[in-house]
N, C-alpha and C positions, 0 to 999 in steps of 0.2 A: 228458435223460430221467432221472428219479430211479430209482435201483435199490433204494430202501428198501421195506421191506414195507408194504403199504396200512395196516395196523394203526398204524404209526408216525404217520400223518397223520390219524388219527381223533381228532376234537375231542369230548370227553365233553359239553361244554355244547351243542354242535350236536346230538349225538345226543339229549341229554335234552329239548331243545326240540322236536325232530322227533317224538319219542315222545310228548310232552305234547300236541302239535297233533294227532296221531293219535288219541289217546284222546279229547280234547275233541270231535273231529270225529264219532267213534263215539257218544259220549254225547249229542251234539245230535241225532242221528237217534233215539236212544232217547227223548229228551224229547218229540220230535215224536210218537212211537208212543204214549206214556202220555198226552201232551196230548190227542191225538185221543180216547183212551178217556175221560179226565176230561170232555172237552167233551161226548161222547155221553152220559155219566152225567147231566151238569147239564141237557142237553135233555130227556131222558126224565124227570128227576126234576120239571122244571117242567111237563111234560105230564101225568105221573101222581102228583101230590103225595101223595094219600091212600095209594096203593098203596106208594109208597116209604117213607112214614112208618110204615105198618103192618108192612112187611117188614123194615126196619132193626131194628126192635124184636126181631126173632127172632135177631139176632146176638148172640154172647157177648162182651159188652164187656170181662169180666175177662180172658179169653184173649187178646182184641185188645190190651188194655193191658200184659199180661204180654209179648206179642211185642214190643211197642213198647219197653219197657224192655230186653229182650234185645238188640233191634237198636242202640239208642243205646249200650248198653255195648259192643257189638261194634265200633261206630265208634271208640269211646274206645280199646280195644285195638289197633285198627289204627294209630291215631294214635301211641299208645305204641310200637308196633313200629318205625314210621317213624323216630321220634325216636331209638330205640335204635340203629338202623343208622347214623344220621347221626353218632353217637358212636362207631361202630365196634364196637358190642356185638351181634355176629351171634347169640350164643346167646339173648340176651334178645329179639331179633327173633323167633327161632323160638318161643320161649314166648308171646309175645304174639299171633303170627299162629296159632299152635295153638289159643289160647283163642278167638281170632275164629271159626275154623272149628267149634270145638265150639259156640259160641254160635249159630252159623248152623244147626247140627244141631238145636239145641233149638228155634229159631224154627220149622223145618219139622216138627219133631215135635208142636209145639203146634198148628200149622196143620192137620196130619193129624188130630189129635183133634178139632179144630173141624169139619173136613169130615165126619168120621164122625158126629158129633153131628147135623149138618144132614141127612145121608143117612138116620139113623135116624128122622128126624121127616118124611121125605119131601120135603125141600127140595133138589131137583136143579137142575142148570142150566137145564133147560127148564121149571121151575116157573112162571117169570113173568120180566118183563124186568129186575126188580131183581136176582134171583139169577143170571140170564144174565149181567149186567154184574159182579156180585159175583165169580162163579167165573172169569170172563174176566180181570179185573184182578188179582184175587189170585192166580190160577194162573200168569199171566204173570210176576208178581212173583216167585213161587216158582222159576220156571224161571231167572230172573236171579239168585236167591240160590244155586241150584245151580251155575251157571256161575261166580259169585263164589267159591264154595268150591273149585271146580276150579282156578280162577286162583291163589287164595291157597295152595291145596295145592302147586301147581307152584313158586311162589315159595318156599315153605317148604323144598321138596326142595332147590332150588338154594342156599338159605341154609345148609342142613346140609352141603352140599358145599363150603362156603366161597366162593361165587361173589361174594359182596357185601362191601363195606367201607365206611368212611366217605368213600372217594373214588369209589365206584361203587355205586349202589342205584337206578338208574332203574326197573327192573322192580317194585321194592318200592313206590315212590311211585306208579307208574301203576296197580298193583293196588289200592293203597289209595284212589286217586281213584274207581276204579270201585266199590268197596265203600261209599264214602261216598254215591254215586249211588243205590245199591240201597236204602240206609238211608233217604235223602231221600224216595224214592218211597213207602216205607211211612209215613213221617211225614205225607205227603199222603192216602195211602189210609185211614189209621186214622181221623182224623176225618171224613173224606168219607163213608165207609161205616158207621162204628159210632156216631158222635156227631151228625152233622148229620141230624135227623129232620125 
């Protein structure tokens, strides 16, 4: 019977692969959730093409495009943060993840402006099936952005405490993987809602 501490037998590679499997399993359930919503949107759009064409014209394409650029930029800052910690540059990681959280806040701010604009024009979730789906999909995505900000913020705090190095950065990569998923969902939502009339 070994008298060594359990941490001595901890294999970082196994821990990384286990964490990655867990995150991918979680993301698979998220893909199913958003996939169901995308399918619902497609079915209703085929059933009410004139309504969907008319209503999608009421969306602000400029704000939608701005938010697309914001999220694509945030994916870049996450990737740069991960690259930084792989090279042992923890301070650079905190800057890039801080920028990502700031960009996420900008995204939500723009979305709030867009929602307020819709409400002023009487376009509420119960207006019709198009806006019901619009608010459901963009609202759910917004919740995922908030969760992503919380996860990235937690990783940022750990980074400032010196928890990560070039030899251990699994939580950094896992949080980055989640954030890329959030961005990817928006890249599907933007053309689906704003461009495909």
